[in-house]
C-alpha positions as CSV (number, residue, x, y, z in Angstrom):
1,M,21.8,28.2,-46.8
2,N,18.6,29.1,-44.5
3,F,20.2,28.6,-40.6
4,K,16.8,28.3,-39.0
5,R,15.7,25.4,-40.8
6,S,19.2,23.8,-40.4
7,T,18.7,23.8,-37.1
8,T,15.6,22.6,-36.6
9,S,16.8,19.7,-38.9
10,I,19.4,19.0,-36.3
11,I,16.8,19.1,-33.5
12,L,14.8,16.3,-35.6
13,V,17.5,14.2,-36.6
14,L,18.3,14.0,-32.4
15,M,14.5,13.2,-31.4
16,V,15.0,10.6,-34.2
17,L,18.1,8.9,-32.9
18,S,16.7,9.1,-29.0
19,L,13.6,7.5,-30.1
20,M,15.9,4.6,-32.4
21,S,17.6,4.5,-28.9
22,V,14.8,3.8,-26.5
23,T,13.5,1.0,-29.4
24,S,16.7,-0.7,-29.4
25,F,17.1,-0.8,-25.8
26,Q,13.4,-2.5,-25.4
27,Q,14.3,-5.4,-27.9
28,D,17.3,-6.1,-25.9
29,V,15.2,-6.8,-22.9
30,F,13.7,-9.6,-24.3
31,G,17.1,-11.2,-26.0
32,A,19.4,-13.1,-24.0
33,M,21.6,-15.8,-24.8
34,L,22.4,-19.8,-24.9
35,G,25.7,-21.7,-24.6
36,M,29.5,-21.1,-22.9
37,S,32.6,-19.9,-23.9
38,L,35.7,-20.9,-22.4
39,T,39.3,-19.5,-22.8
40,A,43.0,-20.7,-21.5
41,E,45.9,-18.6,-21.3
42,A,49.3,-19.0,-20.5
43,S,52.5,-17.2,-21.2
44,E,55.6,-19.5,-22.4
45,G,57.8,-20.2,-19.4
46,S,55.0,-20.2,-16.7
47,D,53.5,-22.2,-13.9
48,T,50.0,-20.4,-14.1
49,I,47.0,-21.2,-16.5
50,L,44.1,-18.4,-16.8
51,I,40.7,-19.6,-17.4
52,R,37.9,-17.1,-18.1
53,G,34.6,-17.1,-19.7
54,Q,30.9,-16.6,-20.0
55,T,27.8,-18.7,-19.6
56,A,24.2,-18.3,-20.3
57,S,23.3,-20.0,-16.8
58,H,24.8,-17.6,-13.7
59,V,22.4,-19.4,-11.6
60,T,24.3,-22.9,-11.3
61,D,28.4,-23.5,-10.8
62,I,30.7,-24.0,-12.6
63,T,32.7,-27.4,-12.1
64,F,36.3,-27.4,-13.9
65,K,38.8,-30.4,-13.9
66,V,42.3,-31.0,-15.0
67,A,43.3,-34.1,-16.7
68,S,46.6,-35.2,-17.8
69,P,47.5,-35.8,-21.1
70,D,47.1,-39.7,-21.0
71,G,43.8,-39.3,-19.5
72,F,44.4,-41.3,-16.7
73,N,45.1,-38.7,-14.1
74,I,43.0,-36.1,-12.9
75,L,45.1,-33.1,-11.7
76,A,43.1,-30.4,-10.5
77,F,39.6,-29.4,-9.4
78,D,37.8,-26.2,-9.1
79,Q,34.0,-25.1,-8.6
80,I,33.3,-21.3,-8.9
81,T,30.1,-19.3,-9.6
82,P,29.5,-16.6,-12.4
83,D,28.7,-13.3,-11.7
84,A,25.4,-12.1,-12.6
85,N,26.6,-11.7,-16.2
86,G,27.8,-14.7,-16.4
87,F,31.2,-13.9,-16.6
88,F,33.9,-16.2,-14.6
89,S,37.3,-16.8,-13.8
90,T,40.0,-19.3,-12.1
91,E,43.6,-20.2,-12.6
92,F,45.1,-23.4,-12.1
93,K,49.0,-23.7,-10.8
94,L,51.5,-26.1,-12.2
95,G,52.4,-28.5,-9.6
96,P,55.0,-31.4,-9.1
97,S,52.0,-34.0,-10.5
98,W,52.5,-32.5,-13.8
99,K,55.0,-34.6,-15.0
100,Q,53.9,-35.5,-18.2
101,N,54.8,-33.5,-21.5
102,G,51.8,-33.0,-23.7
103,F,48.2,-31.3,-24.0
104,Y,46.3,-31.0,-20.5
105,T,42.5,-31.0,-21.1
106,I,40.6,-28.3,-19.1
107,T,37.0,-29.1,-18.6
108,A,34.1,-26.7,-17.3
109,M,31.1,-28.6,-16.4
110,Q,27.7,-26.8,-15.4
111,S,24.4,-29.4,-14.5
112,V,21.1,-28.4,-13.4
113,H,19.2,-31.2,-11.6
114,D,21.6,-33.7,-11.9
115,S,21.5,-33.5,-16.1
116,S,24.2,-32.1,-17.7
117,L,23.5,-28.3,-19.2
118,Y,27.0,-27.3,-20.7
119,T,30.2,-28.8,-20.9
120,M,33.2,-27.0,-22.6
121,S,37.1,-28.3,-22.8
122,V,40.4,-26.3,-23.5
123,M,43.8,-27.7,-24.0
124,V,47.4,-26.4,-22.6
125,E,50.6,-28.0,-23.7
126,V,52.9,-28.0,-20.7
127,I,56.9,-29.2,-22.0
128,N,58.9,-29.9,-18.6
129,G,56.9,-28.7,-16.1
130,I,56.1,-24.9,-17.7
131,T,53.8,-24.1,-19.9
132,M,53.6,-23.1,-23.8
133,E,51.9,-19.7,-25.4
134,T,48.7,-20.3,-25.3
135,L,45.4,-18.4,-25.9
136,V,42.3,-20.8,-26.8
137,T,39.1,-20.8,-26.8
138,E,36.0,-22.7,-27.3
139,S,32.7,-21.7,-27.7
140,N,29.3,-22.5,-28.5
141,L,27.5,-19.0,-26.9
142,E,24.8,-17.8,-28.7
143,T,23.2,-14.3,-28.2
144,G,20.5,-12.2,-28.9
145,I,17.9,-15.2,-28.8
146,F,15.0,-15.7,-26.9
147,V,15.6,-17.8,-23.2
148,Q,12.5,-20.1,-22.9
149,E,14.3,-23.0,-23.1
150,L,17.4,-22.5,-20.3
151,E,14.6,-21.4,-18.1
152,Q,12.8,-24.6,-18.0
153,L,16.2,-26.4,-17.5
154,T,17.7,-24.1,-14.5
155,L,14.1,-22.5,-12.8
156,K,12.0,-24.9,-10.9
157,G,8.4,-23.5,-9.9
158,L,6.2,-21.4,-12.3
159,T,7.9,-18.5,-14.3
160,M,5.9,-15.6,-15.8
161,R,6.6,-12.8,-18.1
162,A,4.1,-10.4,-20.1
163,N,4.7,-9.0,-23.9
164,A,3.2,-6.2,-25.3
165,M,3.4,-3.5,-28.1
166,E,2.7,0.3,-26.7
167,G,-0.6,1.3,-28.1
168,S,-1.9,-2.4,-27.9
169,T,-5.5,-3.7,-26.2
170,T,-3.5,-7.6,-26.0
171,I,-1.4,-8.7,-23.3
172,G,0.4,-11.7,-24.2
173,I,1.6,-13.5,-21.2
174,T,3.9,-16.7,-21.7
175,G,5.5,-18.8,-18.9
176,H,6.6,-22.3,-17.9
177,S,5.6,-24.5,-14.9
178,D,7.3,-27.9,-13.8
179,R,3.9,-29.2,-12.9
180,T,1.7,-29.7,-16.0
181,N,-0.9,-31.6,-13.9
182,I,-2.2,-28.6,-12.3
183,D,-4.2,-25.8,-14.5
184,I,-2.7,-22.3,-13.5
185,T,-5.5,-19.4,-12.4
186,L,-4.5,-16.1,-13.9
187,K,-6.0,-13.0,-12.5
188,V,-5.9,-9.4,-13.1
189,I,-5.8,-6.5,-10.7
190,A,-6.8,-3.3,-11.6
191,P,-4.9,-0.3,-9.7
192,N,-7.6,0.3,-7.2
193,G,-7.5,-3.6,-6.0
194,N,-10.4,-4.7,-8.0
195,V,-10.4,-8.4,-10.2
196,V,-11.1,-7.4,-13.8
197,S,-10.4,-10.7,-15.3
198,V,-10.4,-14.3,-13.8
199,D,-9.2,-17.2,-16.0
200,Q,-8.0,-20.8,-16.0
201,I,-5.6,-22.8,-18.1
202,T,-3.8,-26.0,-18.4
203,P,-0.2,-25.9,-19.1
204,S,1.2,-28.3,-22.2
205,L,3.3,-31.5,-21.4
206,D,6.6,-29.5,-21.8
207,G,5.1,-27.5,-18.9
208,K,4.8,-23.9,-21.2
209,F,1.2,-21.7,-21.2
210,T,0.3,-18.8,-23.2
211,K,-2.7,-16.3,-22.6
212,D,-3.8,-13.5,-24.4
213,I,-5.6,-10.9,-22.1
214,T,-8.1,-7.8,-24.2
215,T,-7.7,-5.1,-22.3
216,G,-10.9,-2.5,-22.4
217,G,-14.2,-2.2,-21.2
218,P,-16.0,-1.2,-18.4
219,L,-13.6,-2.9,-16.2
220,W,-10.4,-1.0,-17.6
221,T,-11.2,2.4,-16.9
222,Q,-9.1,3.1,-14.6
223,D,-5.5,4.4,-15.9
224,G,-2.2,2.8,-13.8
225,I,-0.7,-0.1,-13.1
226,Y,-2.3,-3.6,-13.7
227,T,-1.1,-7.0,-12.0
228,V,-1.6,-10.5,-13.7
229,R,-1.1,-12.8,-11.1
230,A,-0.3,-16.6,-12.0
231,Q,-1.2,-19.0,-9.4
232,Q,-0.4,-23.0,-9.3
233,G,-1.1,-24.3,-5.9
234,E,-0.2,-22.7,-2.8
235,S,3.7,-22.6,-2.3
236,P,5.6,-19.6,-3.0
237,D,7.4,-21.3,-6.1
238,Y,4.2,-21.6,-8.3
239,K,3.1,-18.2,-7.6
240,A,4.1,-15.2,-9.8
241,S,2.9,-11.6,-10.8
242,V,3.9,-9.1,-14.0
243,E,3.0,-5.2,-14.1
244,V,1.8,-3.9,-16.8
245,E,0.5,0.2,-17.3
246,I,-2.6,0.7,-19.1
247,I,-3.5,4.5,-20.3
248,D,-7.1,4.5,-21.8
249,G,-7.4,1.0,-22.1
250,V,-4.1,0.6,-23.6
251,V,-0.7,-0.5,-23.3
252,I,1.9,2.0,-22.0
253,P,5.4,0.6,-21.9
254,E,8.5,1.0,-19.3
255,F,11.1,2.3,-20.9
256,G,13.4,2.1,-17.7
257,A,16.0,4.5,-16.8
258,I,18.3,3.6,-19.1
259,A,16.0,5.0,-21.9
260,A,15.1,8.2,-19.7
261,L,18.6,9.1,-19.7
262,I,18.8,8.5,-23.5
263,L,16.0,11.0,-24.2
264,T,17.5,13.5,-21.5
265,I,20.3,13.7,-23.1
266,A,18.4,14.5,-26.5
267,I,16.7,17.4,-24.7
268,I,20.0,18.6,-23.2
269,S,21.1,19.1,-27.0
270,I,18.6,20.2,-28.2
271,I,18.5,23.1,-25.6
272,I,22.3,24.0,-26.3
273,V,21.6,23.5,-30.0
274,S,18.8,26.0,-29.6
275,T,20.8,28.5,-27.4
276,K,24.0,28.8,-29.6
277,S,22.1,29.7,-32.7
278,K,19.7,32.3,-30.8
279,L,16.5,29.8,-32.2
280,S,13.4,31.5,-31.4
281,I,10.5,28.9,-30.4
282,M,8.1,31.6,-31.3
283,P,7.8,33.3,-34.7
284,R,8.7,37.3,-34.7
285,Y,6.5,39.1,-36.6
């Protein structure tokens, strides 16, 4: 077996895996989730019910209520804010009012602009003032999907994002505004501050808007970061911007810190393999 050829193959495999990881990372950036999951946990004979879960909307508080088995009494309330990833947890202590034997219903609710967003319920059995062994989960959480619909429910004002493939000459702009009766002005600003493109678009009845911006041409000759600005009136809530790097008239993706770390690890691996095998980069004659 040719040792030099084997070592070279290992290096190529490492480089391919690194590139695959970068591609996967880029795809994950555009994915998100919708829905909520809710879990109730209690040990047999305990006086504490643990509640945990995850929600797709981390910008609104979650309200909890505990209903008695007959449904006539609300025994406890709580309100918490999920963390940046949507995770939340709380607990309920059984008290003198938990007199009935049976299944107590714990409901979690999220609302946006006075409209219900997510509602989820779980049940815990209580006998003689103590909990039965419980581990139950209810969920409609979906992951890996685009979140335009959720953004429209949870965000007021104007939002915008840019999508483009590496090497492309087209920047796809998508967004949403809760103002459907006012046109949106789009401007593209070059790295030197010059305006290279101005356009005006009208949101659809559901607030969505899209626009394809073509790069290249005499106004796109400067390499660097181009800024796409959207404005709908003078309020700061209705102004948004995104940045896209353009080199030689085509889009260059921003990999981010995680992808850069993956590439760094791959390079270090190549150096280690090369050193151990005493691989010579230059051919010997």
